[in-house]
All heavy atoms as an XYZ file, in Angstrom:
718
protein
N      82.969     97.148    106.591
C      84.293     96.885    107.112
C      85.088     98.162    107.183
O      85.956     98.335    108.011
C      85.028     95.846    106.256
C      86.310     95.407    106.848
S      86.107     94.696    108.487
C      86.402     93.027    108.142
N      84.778     99.132    106.332
C      85.551    100.370    106.289
C      85.408    101.128    107.605
O      86.326    101.732    108.088
C      85.087    101.256    105.107
C      85.768    102.632    105.166
C      85.391    100.571    103.794
N      84.245    101.058    108.240
C      84.023    101.769    109.546
C      84.732    101.040    110.676
O      84.626    101.458    111.838
C      82.591    101.970    109.801
C      81.963    103.003    108.889
O      82.703    103.922    108.445
O      80.758    102.908    108.624
N      85.336     99.924    110.368
C      85.970     99.088    111.445
C      87.499     98.956    111.224
O      88.022     97.881    111.294
C      85.321     97.735    111.432
C      83.840     97.813    111.810
C      83.241     96.456    111.853
N      81.786     96.591    112.067
C      80.891     95.714    111.666
N      81.294     94.617    111.111
N      79.634     95.884    111.941
N      88.124    100.041    110.871
C      89.525     99.993    110.592
C      90.353     99.563    111.776
O      91.207     98.719    111.599
C      90.020    101.401    110.001
C      91.524    101.433    109.880
C      89.328    101.653    108.672
N      90.155    100.090    112.980
C      90.995     99.642    114.123
C      90.861     98.116    114.356
O      91.844     97.429    114.534
C      90.507    100.435    115.317
C      90.022    101.720    114.663
C      89.370    101.258    113.360
N      89.632     97.533    114.355
C      89.530     96.072    114.565
C      90.189     95.342    113.411
O      90.824     94.291    113.672
C      88.033     95.814    114.641
C      87.431     97.088    114.997
C      88.275     98.129    114.411
N      90.093     95.837    112.227
C      90.708     95.139    111.092
C      92.227     95.135    111.260
O      92.901     94.094    111.092
C      90.368     95.841    109.753
C      91.072     95.335    108.525
C      90.647     93.873    108.271
C      90.690     96.225    107.308
N      92.811     96.246    111.643
C      94.250     96.320    111.838
C      94.670     95.343    112.961
O      95.657     94.698    112.829
C      94.619     97.753    112.264
C      96.119     97.991    112.348
C      96.424     99.471    112.597
O      95.595    100.220    113.053
O      97.581     99.799    112.275
N      93.869     95.226    114.029
C      94.186     94.317    115.119
C      94.144     92.843    114.639
O      95.024     92.050    114.922
C      93.252     94.520    116.271
C      93.586     93.725    117.485
C      92.702     94.051    118.659
C      93.084     93.215    119.837
N      92.317     93.567    121.034
N      93.131     92.525    113.894
C      92.960     91.130    113.368
C      94.106     90.767    112.415
O      94.641     89.683    112.505
C      91.620     90.967    112.670
C      91.549     89.647    111.877
C      90.442     91.003    113.702
N      94.453     91.688    111.548
C      95.555     91.404    110.586
C      96.880     91.271    111.274
O      97.718     90.492    110.855
C      95.585     92.531    109.511
C      94.402     92.570    108.625
C      94.520     93.785    107.679
C      94.291     91.310    107.800
N      97.092     92.074    112.345
C      98.339     91.964    113.123
C      99.610     91.928    112.277
O     100.460     91.126    112.457
C      98.298     90.752    114.047
C      99.396     90.761    115.101
O      99.830     91.851    115.500
O      99.809     89.637    115.514
N      99.631     92.854    111.261
C     100.815     92.941    110.462
C     100.880     91.933    109.323
O     101.839     91.882    108.566
N      99.889     91.041    109.202
C      99.916     89.979    108.191
C      99.127     90.355    106.923
O      99.150     89.605    105.976
C      99.314     88.704    108.775
C     100.131     88.115    109.915
C      99.547     86.808    110.356
N      98.143     86.984    110.675
C      97.640     87.019    111.907
N      98.421     86.886    112.964
N      96.346     87.142    112.105
N      98.413     91.453    106.919
C      97.596     91.826    105.759
C      98.499     92.223    104.603
O      99.559     92.859    104.760
N      98.087     91.873    103.418
C      98.794     92.278    102.179
C      97.758     92.545    101.095
O      96.615     92.056    101.207
C      99.729     91.174    101.665
C     100.845     90.844    102.628
C     101.848     91.935    102.781
N     102.876     91.613    103.728
C     102.867     91.912    105.032
N     101.866     92.596    105.530
N     103.810     91.612    105.790
N      98.108     93.330    100.168
C      97.233     93.603     99.045
C      98.038     93.730     97.738
O      99.275     93.925     97.790
C      96.386     94.799     99.286
C      97.075     96.101     99.658
C      98.396     96.372     99.770
C      96.384     97.307     99.900
N      98.607     97.653    100.137
C      97.412     98.308    100.204
C      95.070     97.717     99.922
C      97.061     99.605    100.514
C      94.790     99.013    100.241
C      95.764     99.931    100.486
N      97.348     93.631     96.692
C      98.047     93.754     95.368
C      97.966     95.206     94.920
O      97.262     96.016     95.455
C      97.317     92.886     94.314
O      95.962     93.373     94.160
C      97.305     91.434     94.683
N      98.767     95.507     93.894
C      98.740     96.828     93.341
C      97.338     97.251     92.879
O      96.956     98.412     93.069
C      99.751     96.950     92.184
C     101.174     96.924     92.592
C     102.141     96.985     91.417
O     101.786     96.547     90.330
O     103.261     97.462     91.648
N      96.664     96.310     92.250
C      95.314     96.602     91.743
C      94.349     97.003     92.878
O      93.594     97.930     92.771
C      94.712     95.429     90.976
N      94.392     96.271     93.970
C      93.538     96.574     95.133
C      93.923     97.961     95.750
O      93.018     98.741     96.069
C      93.549     95.436     96.176
C      92.790     95.852     97.398
C      93.063     94.158     95.546
N      95.200     98.196     95.919
C      95.671     99.439     96.474
C      95.201    100.602     95.598
O      94.685    101.662     96.068
C      97.174     99.451     96.598
N      95.264    100.431     94.270
C      94.851    101.464     93.300
C      93.325    101.702     93.493
O      92.922    102.874     93.538
C      95.158    101.038     91.912
C      94.674    101.975     90.894
N      95.236    103.202     90.624
C      93.632    101.841     90.004
C      94.605    103.821     89.692
N      93.623    103.050     89.267
N      92.558    100.635     93.589
C      91.114    100.788     93.739
C      90.746    101.455     95.075
O      89.861    102.259     95.155
C      90.424     99.446     93.612
C      90.368     98.895     92.192
C      89.653     99.807     91.195
O      88.614    100.374     91.595
O      90.152     99.946     90.073
N      91.495    101.098     96.124
C      91.245    101.724     97.431
C      91.493    103.242     97.378
O      90.729    104.022     97.912
C      92.072    101.044     98.492
N      92.626    103.612     96.709
C      92.930    105.043     96.577
C      91.868    105.758     95.753
O      91.446    106.828     96.179
C      94.316    105.213     95.933
C      95.423    104.817     96.877
C      96.761    104.806     96.191
O      96.898    105.356     95.055
O      97.734    104.278     96.743
N      91.380    105.180     94.727
C      90.371    105.788     93.913
C      89.030    105.897     94.651
O      88.346    106.875     94.617
C      90.112    104.992     92.576
C      91.211    105.179     91.578
C      91.000    104.433     90.302
N      89.586    104.585     89.857
C      88.987    103.819     88.960
N      89.678    102.844     88.423
N      87.770    104.022     88.618
N      88.692    104.797     95.386
C      87.416    104.769     96.077
C      87.414    105.663     97.332
O      86.332    106.017     97.795
C      87.109    103.325     96.535
O      86.938    102.532     95.363
N      88.572    106.039     97.811
C      88.646    106.919     98.979
C      87.996    108.258     98.721
O      87.605    108.932     99.650
C      90.085    107.089     99.423
N      87.894    108.611     97.472
C      87.186    109.868     97.140
C      85.716    109.770     97.538
O      85.098    110.788     97.940
C      87.233    110.177     95.653
C      88.577    110.454     95.159
C      88.560    110.747     93.651
N      89.715    110.053     93.042
C      89.727    109.608     91.817
N      88.701    109.701     91.057
N      90.811    109.029     91.391
N      85.189    108.563     97.487
C      83.705    108.359     97.784
C      83.513    107.787     99.169
O      82.481    107.956     99.745
C      83.124    107.422     96.722
C      83.383    107.906     95.320
N      82.727    108.988     94.780
C      84.230    107.454     94.399
C      83.146    109.159     93.544
N      84.080    108.246     93.271
N      84.514    107.109     99.675
C      84.472    106.453    101.017
C      85.713    106.910    101.755
O      86.725    106.273    101.775
C      84.424    104.889    100.898
C      83.311    104.463     99.997
C      84.280    104.307    102.332
C      83.342    102.971     99.649
N      85.623    108.120    102.395
C      86.800    108.698    102.992
C      87.547    107.814    104.024
O      88.748    107.942    104.159
C      86.237    109.940    103.693
C      84.999    110.292    102.899
C      84.411    108.964    102.484
N      86.851    106.915    104.729
C      87.551    106.057    105.703
C      88.563    105.136    105.037
O      89.479    104.656    105.708
C      86.551    105.226    106.448
C      85.686    106.009    107.446
C      86.493    106.546    108.597
N      87.283    105.569    109.223
C      87.210    105.166    110.477
N      86.343    105.718    111.245
N      88.021    104.257    110.974
N      88.481    104.933    103.737
C      89.471    104.115    103.027
C      90.849    104.823    103.068
O      91.867    104.122    102.987
C      89.050    103.826    101.571
C      88.084    102.704    101.387
C      87.654    102.660     99.881
C      88.694    101.412    101.814
N      90.838    106.111    103.237
C      92.134    106.784    103.357
C      92.940    106.286    104.515
O      94.170    106.227    104.477
C      91.905    108.319    103.482
C      91.463    108.951    102.178
C      91.421    110.463    102.308
N      90.727    110.993    101.207
C      89.481    111.576    101.318
N      88.868    111.714    102.460
N      88.866    111.988    100.232
N      92.199    105.872    105.628
C      92.896    105.375    106.786
C      93.604    104.043    106.458
O      94.731    103.814    106.872
C      91.943    105.162    107.914
C      91.371    106.421    108.485
O      91.969    107.487    108.232
O      90.347    106.362    109.175
N      92.957    103.200    105.689
C      93.577    101.957    105.287
C      94.828    102.201    104.489
O      95.860    101.516    104.731
C      92.573    101.080    104.469
C      93.205     99.797    103.973
C      91.331    100.741    105.330
N      94.798    103.164    103.597
C      95.928    103.474    102.748
C      97.026    104.134    103.588
O      98.132    103.733    103.593
C      95.476    104.373    101.545
C      96.694    104.819    100.781
C      94.485    103.657    100.641
N      96.622    105.173    104.367
C      97.654    105.981    105.045
C      98.292    105.235    106.266
O      99.421    105.501    106.568
C      97.061    107.329    105.489
O      96.085    107.069    106.522
N      97.530    104.346    106.893
C      98.101    103.651    108.024
C      99.119    102.572    107.642
O      99.871    102.097    108.416
C      96.987    103.005    108.880
C      96.113    103.986    109.653
C      94.937    103.229    110.289
C      96.891    104.726    110.708
N      99.055    102.203    106.358
C     100.015    101.206    105.892
C      99.809     99.831    106.454
O     100.728     99.006    106.472
N      98.608     99.536    106.960
C      98.389     98.229    107.638
C      98.452     97.068    106.663
O      98.590     95.932    107.107
C      97.058     98.255    108.372
C      95.832     98.215    107.477
S      94.317     98.090    108.373
C      94.088     99.782    108.843
N      98.383     97.344    105.374
C      98.478     96.261    104.406
C      99.842     96.199    103.679
O     100.026     95.419    102.782
C      97.330     96.408    103.357
C      95.936     96.293    103.970
C      94.899     96.621    102.931
C      95.739     94.984    104.624
N     100.767     97.023    104.163
C     102.118     97.013    103.642
C     102.189     97.537    102.219
O     101.235     98.064    101.659
N     103.358     97.359    101.595
C     103.518     97.745    100.232
C     102.731     96.825     99.312
O     102.734     95.587     99.519
C     105.007     97.649     99.851
C     105.871     98.746    100.439
C     105.463    100.124     99.941
O     105.284    100.284     98.708
O     105.292    101.048    100.747
N     102.054     97.382     98.335
C     101.273     96.543     97.421
C     102.203     95.534     96.692
O     103.343     95.874     96.288
C     100.700     97.515     96.424
C     100.691     98.795     97.120
C     101.892     98.796     98.036
N     101.686     94.349     96.530
C     102.447     93.302     95.837
C     102.172     93.401     94.354
O     101.002     93.414     93.902
C     101.987     91.889     96.348
C     102.261     91.779     97.843
C     102.617     90.775     95.549
C     101.632     90.532     98.484
N     103.238     93.410     93.572
C     103.128     93.417     92.137
C     103.088     91.974     91.648
O     104.033     91.188     91.915
C     104.287     94.148     91.532
N     102.011     91.578     91.032
C     101.914     90.231     90.523
C     102.176     90.271     89.006
O     101.353     90.851     88.239
C     100.480     89.637     90.759
C     100.255     89.615     92.293
C     100.385     88.241     90.160
C      98.909     89.124     92.690
N     103.363     89.785     88.604
C     103.749     89.878     87.229
C     103.921     88.502     86.562
O     103.905     88.426     85.349
C     105.089     90.667     87.110
O     106.077     90.028     87.908
C     104.893     92.107     87.583
N     104.121     87.459     87.357
C     104.257     86.134     86.823
C     102.937     85.662     86.288
O     101.928     85.666     86.932
C     104.749     85.201     87.944
C     104.951     83.750     87.429
O     105.970     83.529     86.796
O     104.012     82.966     87.655
N     102.949     85.127     85.049
C     101.743     84.705     84.368
C     101.043     83.590     85.156
O      99.768     83.624     85.294
C     102.077     84.222     82.941
C     100.814     83.640     82.266
C     102.645     85.367     82.098
N     101.760     82.662     85.723
C     101.137     81.602     86.464
C     100.508     82.103     87.765
O      99.397     81.682     88.185
C     102.154     80.520     86.815
C     102.573     79.688     85.574
C     103.555     78.627     85.909
O     103.632     78.214     87.077
O     104.266     78.176     84.982
N     101.150     83.060     88.421
C     100.564     83.631     89.613
C      99.319     84.481     89.307
O      98.368     84.461     90.068
C     101.594     84.503     90.395
C     102.626     83.653     91.117
C     103.486     84.453     92.049
O     103.512     85.714     91.928
O     104.212     83.840     92.876
N      99.379     85.187     88.208
C      98.187     85.968     87.798
C      97.000     85.020     87.570
O      95.877     85.263     88.008
C      98.459     86.783     86.515
C      99.470     87.902     86.819
C      97.158     87.357     85.927
C      99.999     88.665     85.625
N      97.250     83.902     86.881
C      96.214     82.923     86.646
C      95.718     82.293     87.952
O      94.483     82.132     88.124
C      96.744     81.806     85.706
N      96.590     82.052     88.880
C      96.212     81.461     90.180
C      95.330     82.442     90.945
O      94.302     82.052     91.567
C      97.420     81.035     91.027
N      95.739     83.697     91.000
C      94.998     84.713     91.696
C      93.611     84.906     91.052
O      92.556     85.013     91.727
C      95.715     86.057     91.777
C      94.869     87.178     92.315
C      96.956     85.919     92.657
N      93.556     84.852     89.732
C      92.301     84.965     89.043
C      91.381     83.798     89.381
O      90.151     84.021     89.572
C      92.542     85.097     87.528
C      91.272     85.504     86.771
O      90.704     86.554     87.159
O      90.843     84.789     85.873
N      91.894     82.605     89.489
C      91.080     81.424     89.852
C      90.510     81.632     91.270
O      89.316     81.347     91.482
C      91.903     80.145     89.766
C      92.093     79.675     88.368
C      92.674     78.232     88.339
N      93.970     78.147     89.026
C      95.170     78.363     88.496
N      95.215     78.804     87.216
N      96.262     78.261     89.166
N      91.284     82.096     92.214
C      90.841     82.362     93.544
C      89.740     83.451     93.527
O      88.695     83.316     94.153
C      92.001     82.729     94.532
C      91.454     83.210     95.861
C      92.976     81.599     94.694
N      90.019     84.503     92.784
C      89.058     85.632     92.678
C      87.695     85.107     92.222
O      86.650     85.405     92.768
C      89.539     86.743     91.778
C      88.571     87.872     91.565
C      88.995     88.813     90.512
N      89.153     88.215     89.161
C      88.119     87.990     88.311
N      86.904     88.251     88.656
N      88.369     87.475     87.161
N      87.741     84.315     91.161
C      86.452     83.750     90.604
C      85.778     82.809     91.566
O      84.598     82.769     91.695
C      86.734     83.119     89.230
C      86.965     84.152     88.177
C      87.125     83.531     86.785
N      88.412     82.883     86.723
C      88.583     81.647     86.329
N      87.584     80.851     85.968
N      89.799     81.095     86.298
N      86.575     82.014     92.257
C      86.013     81.042     93.211
C      85.325     81.748     94.357
O      84.312     81.355     94.862
C      87.066     80.101     93.739
N      85.942     82.863     94.822
C      85.384     83.602     95.957
C      84.250     84.551     95.556
O      83.202     84.602     96.180
C      86.508     84.371     96.685
C      85.958     85.291     97.744
C      87.530     83.401     97.257
N      84.470     85.287     94.461
C      83.559     86.373     94.093
C      82.744     86.063     92.820
O      81.809     86.795     92.502
C      84.319     87.648     93.852
C      85.077     88.142     95.094
C      86.419     88.069     95.122
C      84.347     88.611     96.177
C      87.151     88.493     96.279
C      85.065     89.052     97.308
C      86.422     89.008     97.330
N      83.105     85.003     92.090
C      82.409     84.721     90.855
C      82.933     85.628     89.738
O      83.943     86.280     89.867
N      82.213     85.603     88.653
C      82.622     86.449     87.506
C      83.371     85.676     86.435
O      83.578     84.483     86.500
N      83.802     86.428     85.487
C      84.515     85.889     84.335
C      86.064     85.914     84.503
O      86.516     86.785     85.294
C      84.192     86.650     83.069
C      82.732     86.600     82.745
C      82.539     87.397     81.439
N      81.083     87.687     81.361
C      80.615     88.540     80.543
N      81.359     89.174     79.672
N      79.271     88.753     80.512
N      86.723     85.059     83.849
C      88.215     85.147     83.944
C      88.744     86.472     83.433
O      88.166     87.022     82.452
C      88.694     84.002     83.066
C      87.540     83.134     82.900
C      86.307     83.964     83.044
N      89.725     87.046     84.132
C      90.338     88.244     83.624
C      91.265     87.876     82.499
O      92.036     86.913     82.631
C      91.081     88.940     84.762
N      91.263     88.626     81.375
C      92.141     88.289     80.265
C      93.639     88.245     80.642
O      94.291     87.239     80.489
C      91.871     89.300     79.199
C      90.869     90.244     79.782
C      90.509     89.766     81.145
N      94.119     89.316     81.163
C      95.533     89.416     81.612
C      95.651     90.380     82.773
O      96.777     90.736     83.137
C      96.448     89.867     80.454
O      96.006     91.139     80.043
C      96.498     88.886     79.343
N      94.560     90.847     83.291
C      94.612     91.853     84.352
C      95.216     91.319     85.644
O      95.027     90.161     85.985
C      93.195     92.351     84.653
N      95.917     92.207     86.379
C      96.456     91.774     87.674
C      95.310     91.571     88.680
O      94.160     91.898     88.376
C      97.290     92.938     88.162
C      97.334     93.944     87.092
C      96.381     93.517     86.028
N      95.620     90.938     89.754
C      94.659     90.596     90.768
C      93.890     91.801     91.250
O      94.429     92.887     91.422
C      95.353     89.929     91.943
O      94.496     89.894     93.070
N      92.626     91.587     91.546
C      91.807     92.557     92.231
C      91.433     92.023     93.576
O      90.480     92.498     94.206
C      90.564     92.883     91.395
C      90.884     93.654     90.159
C      89.690     93.812     89.320
N      89.972     94.631     88.184
C      90.597     94.273     87.104
N      91.101     93.068     87.020
N      90.790     95.109     86.114
N      92.158     91.070     94.065
C      91.800     90.357     95.250
C      92.770     90.649     96.418
O      93.992     90.629     96.217
C      91.870     88.850     94.983
C      91.613     87.901     96.111
C      90.182     88.094     96.605
C      91.808     86.476     95.685
N      92.264     90.993     97.547
C      93.050     91.235     98.733
C      93.333     89.834     99.318
O      92.472     89.038     99.516
C      92.280     92.075     99.695
C      92.752     91.925    101.108
C      93.958     91.746    101.478
C      91.974     91.958    102.113
C      94.382     91.571    102.792
C      92.473     91.794    103.419
C      93.644     91.629    103.691
N      94.549     89.562     99.578
C      94.960     88.255    100.077
C      95.713     88.409    101.395
O      96.873     88.805    101.452
C      95.900     87.550     99.050
C      96.290     86.161     99.530
C      95.235     87.477     97.678
N      95.035     88.043    102.550
C      95.847     88.038    103.806
C      96.763     86.838    103.750
O      96.415     85.794    103.236
C      94.769     87.873    104.885
C      93.556     87.464    104.214
C      93.678     87.741    102.736
N      97.925     87.001    104.318
C      98.884     85.866    104.270
C      99.591     85.778    105.624
O      99.622     86.669    106.417
C      99.876     86.088    103.168
C     100.686     87.383    103.322
C     101.577     87.690    102.136
O     101.191     87.420    101.009
O     102.693     88.104    102.379
N     100.169     84.591    105.860
C     100.892     84.436    107.090
C     102.142     85.299    107.157
O     102.658     85.726    106.147
C     101.342     82.921    107.075
C     100.577     82.330    105.909
C     100.118     83.446    105.030
N     102.570     85.607    108.362
C     103.804     86.429    108.522
C     104.947     85.835    107.823
O     105.157     84.605    107.788
C     104.218     86.552    110.000
C     103.471     87.546    110.700
C     103.993     87.589    112.109
N     102.913     88.001    112.944
C     102.903     89.135    113.579
N     103.939     89.888    113.616
N     101.870     89.496    114.294
N     105.749     86.695    107.172
C     106.968     86.249    106.507
C     106.744     85.723    105.123
O     107.676     85.524    104.355
N     105.534     85.465    104.709
C     105.252     84.893    103.361
C     104.943     86.026    102.437
O     104.247     86.961    102.752
C     104.108     83.921    103.484
O     103.723     83.506    102.188
N     105.439     85.939    101.199
C     105.149     86.944    100.190
C     104.500     86.306     98.979
O     104.188     86.985     98.010
C     106.412     87.670     99.753
C     107.043     88.511    100.821
C     106.438     89.808    101.021
N     106.357     90.596     99.804
C     105.779     91.703     99.673
N     105.160     92.264    100.712
N     105.702     92.361     98.553
N     104.311     85.030     98.968
C     103.819     84.337     97.756
C     102.293     84.298     97.801
O     101.708     83.867     98.754
C     104.347     82.931     97.652
O     103.725     82.265     96.609
N     101.644     84.771     96.721
C     100.207     84.723     96.618
C      99.721     83.310     96.422
O      98.686     82.899     96.863
C      99.726     85.638     95.473
C      98.255     85.480     95.218
C     100.066     87.072     95.805
N     100.560     82.484     95.786
C     100.147     81.078     95.514
C     100.514     80.138     96.639
O     100.246     78.955     96.546
C     100.788     80.600     94.192
O     102.224     80.681     94.315
C     100.289     81.381     92.977
N     101.116     80.642     97.711
C     101.387     79.849     98.855
C     102.724     79.102     98.795
O     102.999     78.293     99.639
N     103.541     79.384     97.826
C     104.778     78.654     97.670
C     105.972     79.350     98.227
O     106.097     80.224     98.918
């Protein structure tokens, strides 16, 4: 997907969002996968969302495990990229 940044930007059409944890991982991984710099620098995913509410952290963790598997995160913020409809900022859909 990294080599397909322009199509990704077109598909997202301004609706893509990411969490602070995902943005941080993308910045770190850009050292090894330079095309990730485009994702970060183009701002196509907007400002990273800070997930601080305990219930939202738990909800994101449930989605992460349902999609990717793995163990529950003790208290870590989301590592999940969540596309959302325009105008919505809630990770839990509320």
